[in-house]
LODORO-379795 format. One record per residue (C-alpha): residue in one letter; x, y, z. Coordinates in steps of 0.001 Angstrom, whole numbers. Last residue first. Layout:
<sites>
a/X/Y/Z
...
</sites>
This chain:
<sites>
x/55193/-1429/-17235
x/54964/-5172/-17090
x/52872/-7574/-15046
x/52583/-8175/-11327
x/53889/-11716/-11204
x/57591/-10822/-11197
x/57306/-8333/-8329
x/55947/-10813/-5814
x/52364/-10200/-4611
x/52010/-10325/-833
x/48986/-11966/706
x/46019/-11239/2939
x/42634/-12923/3224
x/39668/-11481/5096
x/36905/-12127/7601
x/37397/-15873/7497
x/37206/-17910/4342
x/34587/-19911/2557
x/30948/-19429/1717
x/29429/-22808/959
x/28044/-22864/-2564
x/24461/-21874/-3074
x/21690/-23976/-4494
x/20349/-23721/-8044
x/21793/-27107/-9050
x/21919/-28728/-12486
x/25223/-27058/-13370
x/26225/-24537/-10713
x/24251/-21336/-11026
x/25610/-18629/-13366
x/27340/-15546/-11963
x/27064/-12228/-13786
x/30087/-10228/-12619
x/29868/-6436/-12729
x/33243/-4720/-12510
x/34527/-2111/-10097
x/37537/181/-9686
x/38991/2487/-7087
x/41784/4970/-6370
x/41097/7362/-3460
x/44735/7244/-2352
x/48159/8343/-3595
x/51517/9085/-1949
x/51093/7072/1283
x/49667/4194/-747
x/46179/2862/-1411
x/44526/971/-4217
x/40898/-185/-4333
x/38911/-3063/-5824
x/35234/-3965/-6145
x/33577/-7073/-7611
x/29853/-6424/-8046
x/27387/-9288/-8504
x/24564/-10197/-10889
x/23110/-13626/-10056
x/24427/-16803/-8459
x/25984/-17194/-4997
x/29307/-18706/-3884
x/31634/-17350/-6571
x/35221/-18718/-6367
x/38013/-16163/-6747
x/41251/-15869/-8699
x/43508/-12824/-8944
x/45569/-11379/-11764
x/47532/-8165/-11306
x/48829/-5788/-13986
x/51083/-2824/-13242
x/51707/353/-15266
x/54574/2640/-14231
x/54283/6464/-14425
x/56717/6710/-11470
x/57525/3313/-10064
x/55138/1085/-8101
x/56376/-150/-4717
x/55268/-3139/-2629
x/52387/-5256/-3909
x/50512/-6122/-707
x/47176/-7675/-1668
x/44323/-7625/868
x/41191/-9765/426
x/37663/-9237/1736
x/35595/-12351/930
x/35127/-12766/-2796
x/32144/-13494/-5005
x/28779/-13622/-3217
x/29411/-10142/-1878
x/32451/-8581/-3528
x/35873/-7620/-2194
x/39392/-6805/-3376
x/41873/-4506/-1655
x/45189/-3408/-3159
x/48074/-2128/-1035
x/51049/-84/-2234
x/53904/289/239
x/55534/3012/-1848
x/54314/4916/-4915
x/57306/6178/-6897
x/57250/9716/-8360
x/56262/10871/-11850
x/52637/10558/-10789
x/49784/9035/-12788
x/50673/5452/-11719
x/48896/3190/-14180
x/46670/398/-12832
x/45387/-2845/-14345
x/43416/-5519/-12478
x/42680/-8900/-14113
x/40004/-11221/-12752
x/40004/-15019/-12673
x/37262/-17548/-11892
x/37323/-20772/-9878
x/34112/-22759/-9909
x/31617/-23105/-7055
x/28969/-20892/-8608
x/29902/-20077/-12211
x/31694/-17006/-13596
x/32733/-17105/-17263
x/36247/-16231/-18391
x/38851/-13558/-17682
x/36902/-10719/-16065
x/38532/-7325/-16596
x/39073/-4639/-13942
x/40596/-1221/-14699
x/41479/800/-11587
x/40516/4448/-11797
x/42762/7500/-11790
x/42528/10389/-9292
x/40916/13775/-9945
x/42263/16949/-8384
x/39711/18726/-6239
x/37972/22081/-6016
x/36826/24374/-3225
x/35834/27993/-3796
x/35422/30533/-1014
x/34103/33972/-1945
x/34095/37404/-378
x/33590/40829/-1934
x/33000/43871/280
x/31140/46821/-1235
x/32596/50185/-191
x/30881/51867/-3102
x/33755/53599/-4986
x/36701/51457/-3866
x/35097/48048/-4219
x/36910/45741/-1808
x/38046/42179/-2346
x/38336/38693/-944
x/38926/35391/-2690
x/39843/32245/-762
x/40776/29361/-3046
x/40584/25974/-1298
x/42281/22806/-2486
x/41324/19124/-2492
x/43495/16112/-3319
x/41120/13810/-1369
x/43584/13448/1495
x/46424/15990/1653
x/48613/17705/-931
x/51167/20272/335
x/54456/19130/-1180
x/52808/18570/-4610
x/51109/22011/-4827
x/53942/24043/-6337
x/55652/21228/-8280
x/52304/20461/-9948
x/52129/24062/-11278
x/49381/26544/-10365
x/48314/29311/-12788
x/46233/32147/-11238
x/43969/34103/-13592
x/41986/37335/-13134
x/39127/37744/-15609
x/37250/40944/-16424
x/33612/41825/-16999
x/31880/44985/-18193
x/28343/46274/-17569
x/29591/49681/-16431
x/33393/49815/-16867
x/35454/47644/-14526
x/38905/48501/-13161
x/40844/45627/-11575
x/43530/45832/-8862
x/45532/42653/-8258
x/46940/40575/-5433
x/48063/36952/-5636
x/48712/34136/-3181
x/50330/30689/-3123
x/51130/28205/-335
x/48517/29339/2188
x/48670/27146/5285
x/46499/24077/5532
x/42727/24096/5676
x/40096/22257/7717
x/36919/22255/5613
x/36053/18626/6352
x/37233/17579/2890
x/40749/18416/3996
x/42122/21553/2476
x/45129/22719/473
x/45737/26448/287
x/45341/29251/-2250
x/44852/32939/-1310
x/43579/35489/-3842
x/43242/39235/-2990
x/41348/41719/-5191
x/41161/45509/-5087
x/38176/46422/-7243
x/37590/49709/-9068
x/34042/50318/-10347
x/32672/52613/-13075
x/28977/53414/-12769
x/25808/51877/-14219
x/25880/48698/-12110
x/26264/44996/-12959
x/30061/45153/-12921
x/31282/41577/-13420
x/34416/39979/-11933
x/35607/36542/-13080
x/38213/34738/-10954
x/40213/32043/-12735
x/42293/29060/-11584
x/44591/27122/-13933
x/46082/23662/-13378
x/49314/21694/-13705
x/48985/17890/-13653
x/50063/15270/-11125
x/46583/14779/-9698
x/44053/15183/-12463
x/42696/18482/-13724
x/39364/20207/-14421
x/40183/23918/-14610
x/38809/25911/-11701
x/36340/28788/-12115
x/35415/31408/-9501
x/32604/33959/-9871
x/32255/37454/-8430
x/29490/40025/-8863
x/29882/43784/-8496
x/26621/45705/-7903
x/26024/44855/-4266
x/24529/47146/-1658
x/22971/44872/973
x/23264/45374/4727
x/22260/42804/7346
x/21938/43806/10979
x/18427/42342/11465
x/19349/39036/9849
x/21296/37792/12873
x/18474/38496/15303
x/17963/34919/16541
x/21655/34278/17237
x/21660/31136/19466
x/19101/29365/17312
x/15289/29194/17513
x/14853/32319/15374
x/17360/30797/12963
x/14934/27958/12257
x/12129/30344/11355
x/14580/32404/9270
x/15715/29393/7285
x/12235/27932/6787
x/10786/31308/5793
x/13557/31875/3274
x/12891/28463/1750
x/9120/28987/1594
x/9556/32390/-31
x/11807/30911/-2684
x/15467/31880/-2837
x/16690/28295/-3091
x/13832/25895/-3871
x/12470/24294/-669
x/14795/22027/1236
x/15435/18396/2147
x/13232/16522/-316
x/14082/19046/-3045
x/17786/18189/-2728
x/17082/14567/-3735
x/19261/14371/-6850
x/19616/10846/-8201
x/22967/9590/-9530
x/23008/6685/-11955
x/24132/3204/-11007
x/20714/1772/-11796
x/17668/164/-10181
x/16813/3014/-7840
x/19156/5993/-8165
x/22196/6338/-5913
x/21997/9345/-3637
x/22338/13103/-4006
x/22088/16399/-2130
x/23362/19517/-3905
x/23917/23088/-2683
x/23559/22198/983
x/25238/25447/1981
x/26460/28258/-315
x/23173/29557/-1663
x/22504/32402/787
x/25987/33900/942
x/25608/36839/3314
x/28110/39694/3173
x/29282/42554/5354
x/27704/41560/8648
x/29150/43822/11341
x/31378/42981/14281
x/32248/45165/17249
x/35799/46168/18128
x/35232/49923/17880
x/37036/50112/14530
x/34804/47384/13069
x/35469/43657/12746
x/33962/42152/9611
x/31429/39283/9688
x/30716/37011/6697
x/27560/34881/7034
x/27199/31549/5204
x/23515/30711/5273
x/21888/27548/6616
x/20036/24925/4616
x/21789/21580/4467
x/24108/21165/7463
x/22228/23772/9514
x/19087/21656/9316
x/21072/18623/10473
x/22256/20380/13630
x/18900/21924/14474
x/16993/18643/13807
x/18875/16576/16398
x/16069/14072/17115
x/13459/15284/17730
x/11357/18172/16440
x/12260/21650/17802
x/14129/22485/14602
x/11012/22733/12512
x/12875/24392/9633
x/10414/23197/7000
x/12729/20913/5067
x/14415/19595/8200
x/11087/18632/9788
x/10104/16821/6585
x/13407/14935/6549
x/12436/13465/9924
x/15412/13022/12248
x/16630/9629/13430
x/18966/11012/14448
x/22536/11769/15491
x/24924/10001/17842
x/28001/10976/19821
x/26493/10928/23306
x/26563/13824/25777
x/22966/14858/25271
x/23547/14562/21522
x/27236/15136/20942
x/28752/16815/17897
x/30650/15480/14889
x/30878/11697/15326
x/29845/10307/11919
x/26918/7939/12548
x/24267/10137/10909
x/20657/8932/10714
x/18221/11039/8704
x/14610/9834/8503
x/12683/9228/5303
x/8982/8499/5701
x/6753/9597/8560
x/6712/13210/9767
x/3170/14245/8842
x/1411/13208/12029
x/2898/14358/15327
x/6049/12536/16488
x/6658/9367/18557
x/4640/7280/16078
x/7345/8065/13494
x/6806/5740/10534
x/9899/4326/8912
x/12380/4732/6054
x/16109/5184/6564
x/18217/8022/5161
x/21936/7878/5796
x/24950/10185/6051
x/27751/11469/3817
x/29308/14927/4016
x/30804/16923/1200
x/33180/19828/820
x/32698/20299/4565
x/31870/23837/5679
x/33313/24847/9031
x/32191/26678/12142
x/34955/27490/14645
x/36203/30607/12896
x/37102/32797/15877
x/40774/31765/16187
x/41014/31854/12394
x/40379/35581/12118
x/40336/35732/8324
x/41921/38850/6734
x/39242/41243/5556
x/41322/44373/6311
x/39268/45294/9413
x/39521/41731/10682
x/37475/38834/9391
x/35017/36363/10939
x/33175/33531/9189
x/29819/32419/10630
x/27928/29460/9177
x/24349/30011/10367
x/22021/27861/12460
x/23353/29695/15557
x/23597/26321/17306
x/27256/27046/18255
x/29237/24382/16379
x/27459/24424/13014
x/29167/22024/10622
x/27886/22962/7170
x/27737/20588/4228
x/28903/21977/923
x/27735/18852/-932
x/25348/16528/910
x/25812/12826/122
x/23180/10194/995
x/23532/6440/1582
x/20222/4582/1521
x/18214/2550/4010
x/15068/406/4003
x/15235/-1217/7443
x/15430/-5007/7639
x/18206/-5735/10144
x/20688/-6278/7302
x/19561/-3075/5625
x/20229/-1189/8887
x/23682/-2711/9415
x/24884/-2364/5837
x/23642/1208/5466
x/25373/2081/8750
x/28642/582/7465
x/28480/2720/4329
x/27604/5820/6353
x/30534/5418/8758
x/32821/4742/5780
x/31486/7775/3875
x/32014/10003/6924
x/35554/8983/7799
x/36776/5698/9244
x/39934/4121/10591
x/40848/1978/12551
x/38474/-775/13791
x/37106/-708/17346
x/37882/-3880/19286
x/35490/-6752/20032
x/37926/-9025/18214
x/35810/-11274/15976
x/32661/-9165/15817
x/34606/-5962/15173
x/36736/-7670/12516
x/33592/-9071/10922
x/32051/-5600/10771
x/35065/-3908/9184
x/35808/-6669/6667
x/32168/-6693/5561
x/31609/-2944/5205
x/33017/-2279/1754
x/35831/-1007/-439
x/38040/444/2300
x/41156/2255/1041
x/39816/5818/1364
x/39523/5410/5147
x/43293/4759/5296
x/43636/1570/7327
x/45284/1370/10736
x/48276/2479/12764
x/49955/4377/9919
x/46763/6319/9133
x/48173/9833/9551
x/46025/12270/7510
x/44558/13748/10692
x/40880/13066/9957
x/40540/9814/11927
x/37310/8247/13183
x/37569/4908/14969
x/34941/2462/13771
x/32718/-179/15416
x/31844/1173/18841
x/33951/1423/21973
x/31107/3277/23731
x/31793/6977/24164
x/33504/7487/20772
x/33855/4397/18584
x/31510/5280/15745
x/29039/2687/14393
x/27631/2491/17929
x/25917/5862/18258
x/24132/5822/14903
x/23251/2168/15581
x/21602/3158/18871
x/19491/5744/17088
x/18506/3244/14403
x/17372/750/17049
x/15388/3307/19044
x/13438/4591/16038
x/13145/1051/14660
x/11282/-116/17798
x/11283/-3907/18213
x/14615/-3811/19990
x/13287/-1969/23017
x/12414/-5081/25050
x/15855/-6490/24364
x/17404/-3680/26353
x/20301/-1999/24507
x/23572/-2718/26281
x/25543/-955/23565
x/27643/-4055/23047
x/24483/-6116/22654
x/23132/-3842/19915
x/26457/-4096/18063
x/26399/-7892/18519
x/23122/-7962/16602
x/24809/-6328/13610
x/27857/-8602/13896
x/25628/-11695/13949
x/23967/-10471/10751
x/27390/-9886/9170
x/28709/-13351/9979
x/28065/-14889/6554
x/27548/-12221/3924
x/23951/-10998/3529
x/24571/-7332/4394
x/27503/-7135/1984
x/27447/-3344/1691
x/30110/-3391/-1019
x/30667/251/-1932
x/31140/1590/-5469
x/32829/4963/-5774
x/31741/8292/-7171
x/33449/11634/-7675
x/31595/14891/-8194
x/33610/17812/-9531
x/31345/20886/-9542
x/29544/19938/-6320
x/32802/18848/-4746
x/34351/15464/-4041
x/32214/12526/-2854
x/29410/10222/-3991
x/28778/6700/-2688
x/27416/4110/-5083
x/25777/867/-4053
x/26224/-2813/-3302
x/24211/-5556/-1612
x/20814/-4487/-2938
x/18129/-6195/-849
x/16838/-3482/1487
x/17115/-94/-272
x/17148/-1232/-3893
x/14774/-4208/-3954
x/12564/-2582/-1337
x/12343/624/-3361
x/11483/-1347/-6511
x/8726/-3089/-4537
x/7097/175/-3506
x/4970/426/-341
x/7729/391/2261
x/6722/-877/5708
x/9035/95/8595
x/6047/544/10915
x/5136/-3115/10356
x/1444/-3638/9638
x/1874/-3260/5865
x/4477/-6095/5877
x/7058/-5992/3048
x/9363/-3631/5003
x/9733/-6408/7607
x/12087/-5920/10558
x/14080/-9057/11380
x/13614/-12312/13333
x/16488/-14818/13517
x/15530/-18316/14646
x/17657/-20796/16605
x/16933/-24385/15646
x/20489/-25398/14782
x/21521/-24136/18234
x/19368/-26897/19754
x/17249/-26380/22851
x/15673/-29455/24383
x/12093/-30346/23427
x/9783/-30216/26418
x/7386/-32996/27396
x/4336/-33447/29595
x/2443/-36530/30660
x/393/-39517/29578
x/-2878/-37610/29217
x/-1084/-35250/26832
x/971/-32118/27051
x/3573/-30876/24625
x/6255/-28212/24737
x/8324/-27062/21757
x/11554/-25046/21790
x/13171/-22167/19960
x/15959/-19789/20934
x/15647/-16379/19367
x/18181/-14236/17495
x/17124/-10618/17138
x/14270/-8304/16309
x/11537/-7789/18881
x/8096/-8399/17450
x/5812/-5537/16420
x/4497/-7164/13234
x/3739/-10217/15418
x/4519/-13624/13979
x/2195/-16216/12465
x/3250/-19873/12524
x/1917/-22354/9973
x/2330/-25909/11232
x/2885/-29333/9642
x/2691/-32345/11967
x/4458/-35580/11034
x/3785/-38844/12915
x/1157/-40032/10476
x/141/-37077/8362
x/-1256/-33997/10055
x/-1440/-30959/7791
x/-1963/-27210/8172
x/-2040/-27088/11969
x/-2171/-23483/13122
x/154/-21272/15163
x/-484/-17780/16556
x/1333/-14561/17386
x/-358/-11301/16362
x/-153/-9600/19732
x/-1595/-12529/21631
x/-2240/-16029/20338
x/-5487/-17571/19148
x/-5386/-21293/19770
x/-4589/-24091/17357
x/-1004/-24427/18547
x/-301/-22393/21672
x/2356/-19723/20959
x/4397/-18638/23979
x/6829/-15743/23434
x/9466/-14900/26036
x/11267/-11655/25171
x/8068/-9718/24528
x/8471/-7697/27690
x/5440/-9133/29461
x/6365/-12695/28579
x/9751/-12363/30230
x/13127/-13704/29087
x/16083/-13045/31426
x/19322/-13709/29551
x/18008/-12495/26212
x/15663/-14047/23680
x/13048/-16774/23923
x/10638/-18333/21428
x/8218/-21022/22567
x/5841/-23265/20644
x/2899/-24862/22387
x/1307/-28248/21829
x/-1739/-29779/23573
x/-3000/-33215/22690
x/-6734/-33956/22904
x/-7176/-33653/19132
x/-4594/-36349/18527
x/-1192/-36138/16800
x/188/-39439/15548
x/3019/-40993/17594
x/6635/-40167/18510
x/6339/-36837/16724
x/8242/-35046/13965
x/7263/-31370/13870
x/7301/-29527/10525
x/7629/-25745/10210
x/6038/-23005/8122
x/6328/-19210/8228
x/3818/-16413/8606
x/4629/-12680/8165
x/4470/-9873/10739
x/8191/-10158/11499
x/10746/-11096/8886
x/12317/-14542/8951
x/15781/-16087/9118
x/15908/-19841/9769
x/19476/-21023/10264
x/21683/-22168/7373
x/23236/-18751/6856
x/24729/-16984/3825
x/21741/-14628/3683
x/20464/-14439/80
x/17341/-16483/895
x/16066/-13839/3304
x/13231/-12422/1188
x/10640/-13783/3630
x/8905/-15888/969
x/12228/-17269/-267
x/13514/-18126/3208
x/10319/-19867/4236
x/9760/-21765/977
x/13114/-23547/1079
x/16064/-22757/-1215
x/18081/-20966/1449
x/17578/-23805/3911
x/15393/-23059/6911
x/12483/-25425/6505
x/12252/-25322/10319
x/12354/-29118/10458
x/11922/-30306/14026
x/12692/-33643/15636
x/11585/-36301/18116
x/8773/-34269/19671
x/7328/-36641/22258
x/3583/-36910/22824
x/3365/-39280/25797
x/1418/-42457/25022
x/3851/-44740/26808
x/5907/-42790/29312
x/9258/-41099/28725
x/10847/-40785/32152
x/12597/-37509/32895
x/11903/-37660/36640
x/9321/-34880/36563
x/8885/-33272/33199
x/10554/-34380/29987
x/13806/-33599/28158
x/14808/-35553/25090
x/18097/-36799/23656
x/19698/-37423/27041
x/19803/-41224/26803
x/18264/-42619/23671
x/14506/-43162/23775
x/13525/-40358/21413
x/15912/-41616/18768
x/16781/-38549/16697
x/14618/-37717/13677
x/16386/-35740/10971
x/14192/-33120/9298
x/17061/-30743/8577
x/17112/-28763/11775
x/16947/-31817/14004
x/16229/-31723/17674
x/17616/-33051/20947
x/21339/-32764/21301
x/22407/-29227/20433
x/21762/-27670/23809
x/21312/-30165/26672
x/24282/-28798/28629
x/22555/-25426/28972
x/20150/-26891/31513
x/17976/-24245/33158
x/17903/-21768/30299
x/14695/-23079/28764
x/13376/-24128/32198
x/13350/-27850/32766
x/10015/-29618/32628
x/6897/-28468/34364
x/5836/-25156/35816
x/3494/-25485/38776
x/-84/-26387/39666
x/504/-30089/40259
x/-1022/-32533/37818
x/-4421/-33138/36303
x/-5979/-30491/34054
x/-7590/-27364/35487
x/-5545/-24710/33672
x/-5542/-26566/30343
x/-8501/-24751/28807
x/-6890/-21420/29620
x/-3914/-22019/27360
x/-630/-20124/27604
x/-522/-19145/31269
x/-2422/-22129/32637
x/-282/-24365/30452
x/2936/-23011/31963
x/1587/-23432/35490
x/562/-20563/37729
x/2568/-20394/40997
x/2391/-16609/41338
x/4436/-15956/38261
x/7449/-14322/39849
x/8233/-17204/42206
x/7850/-19661/39321
x/10627/-17985/37321
x/13516/-19670/39161
x/16542/-17463/38474
x/17942/-17340/34944
x/21336/-18726/34031
x/23472/-15988/32408
x/23259/-15641/28684
x/25893/-17277/26441
x/27444/-14910/23945
x/26992/-15956/20304
x/29731/-14283/18271
x/31959/-14759/21319
x/33867/-11745/22471
x/37616/-11539/23100
x/38086/-10141/26573
x/36086/-8622/29405
x/34257/-6109/27259
x/32138/-3556/29140
x/28680/-3038/27714
x/27660/551/28268
x/24479/1598/29976
x/24743/5378/29775
x/22246/5978/26978
x/20182/2905/27877
x/17088/4913/28732
x/17271/6856/25496
x/19723/8856/23397
x/18456/12143/24763
x/17433/15016/22505
x/19664/17870/21438
x/19126/20986/23503
x/21902/19875/25835
x/24575/21493/23722
x/26006/20829/20279
</sites>
């Protein structure tokens, strides 16, 4: 794409440069003295007007939040523990650090952050495998302060939240919440109960708050002096987007939508062809330990300003740029070459967790990804941050390289493809994301689903990112709406235009295929594993007046606005291609059906060319062809067949087992040109998973995996992957070779860490066979007499080799 696509934002060229292995929690730089910027006004003068004339010098008091990093982790208690306020270094006060009699000292804090506490349940964050407090913006939460003496009406307390290396009140990165006073922007704190030396507070957050990981502290002021609670990493607070809050622009009004598009940790991703749809289960794992830190790390790596992190439009656009590695050393390296020897075959991944944790741990881009992997990871990241997101597959997805908004295919005078001119391509399928939000940056009518595409296809103002783009603007051909509407429109609703070179060297349109692009758009249905068609959200009914208007309106803004003016139409012979449903390793039959819909006899010269193809539309050389002349009486039909043996296509197979049949022909009597491209795929077998015994939190459970090699040849260097949120951290099993037509049986143990219905997902990969998957639902019971969660164990993944004897028989 060219410069017409909208800019990525102010941080588009501000790349984070890694200096080595990253820390999951990078330490910010010490901040300069803030008093010089604030005109000498004291903390209490800024946060509470009634305190501006109290005794004491007119300056900030106590150490600045980032002034003494050595005090972190020593002063407060996340679980209600009360450290000795008189012990050396456990508290931090103004002036000389002396704790005076009568001073209101905060001896501990309980953020009620455990997964079973009220806060986490009410904020729908109790599934996160974290002990820290995780809340959603625009919704109140409760905390308990432990004090050195009973709270009095004359005491002043303020809560502080800070994020980034240079927190500022004006940018929303330094939040001051005076207790009992009305806050600004939706922030406020109220006393709900005062009992002895315990003070219960309800804290209200802004629905526009920045998302991220905040440091938390408490300041007090009394007649005896001023006090600041030291920072403690146990008291850090994560704030996320809130689709349950009507005042948040990511609000979703249907609970079943929120359950599916925010809280569901697994889903289905569809692939293949429109006539032969494959599906695979993907472990999003957005609540697994470490994933939330990885998502925030992605924003840090991009150098996104903290002040912009409350805007879901900006956040989703940055994520679309950072999930791919181009430009910015993002999460995944794309690879469509078929050579994955230096990484992982994209078909072998079963989820996002291993990918994201590897990126967090090493800071290096992970090899390799293709569109469904980019989309699966994007769903994980956006759901984790609180955006309702789904994974969407578009079958026959166009890749428009010249902004013509048409898919142009060029032929010579004899209808042989001119490959050096055919830069546009049609992907068998392409996977991207929809996320739900309001669009205050656009005119009214464009809220709702927005397309975000992290697969690096074309640049957007020099950056490989795409979206968010309103689905409504795509449907109506409003290609001038940001972001990247022309490119996405062409993916779902352009026409395939066949151009033939004439004797004078010019080109003429000889055929327009109006229903060849965006033929089916699907996603996983809400509350089930069924497929839901959403084509009507993206485009008007094919052939309708509204659909034609949308296409031609969009084309008028493209690089070939008069493409339809040269169109001829004189067609009375119809062509249809049929492919027998077959699995890899089997012979197959292809058929071309010709029908004469006219009243005169027709003679057709037909050419068939068969080649393998990557799902991106890139084809290999032709390995079989056929030519035939067919005579059709008026109203008659005839069938031309092409048998293809396994031995013929075996040496040529590439990823996805897809093939492309190019059919071209010429009607002798009328001069009509026939052209048709038909893609089909060979099916791969599934893995069979069986649970051996009941699943209980904290108790070892066993699963059996059975696989039969469908090929008569040996599979070498076979690798199984096993993963399931709440069940099994990503695990790699190296099993060596599997003989031709051999059956193997593996047994693996795992220890569930969270109760409820879970998905355990497995895959198999080898150089000879990929795209082999299996899944089983595991209903996990809570541990006896305890509804709490087990501690999640393991690092990002486990890896082991399975000896031959333990694999099971043939």
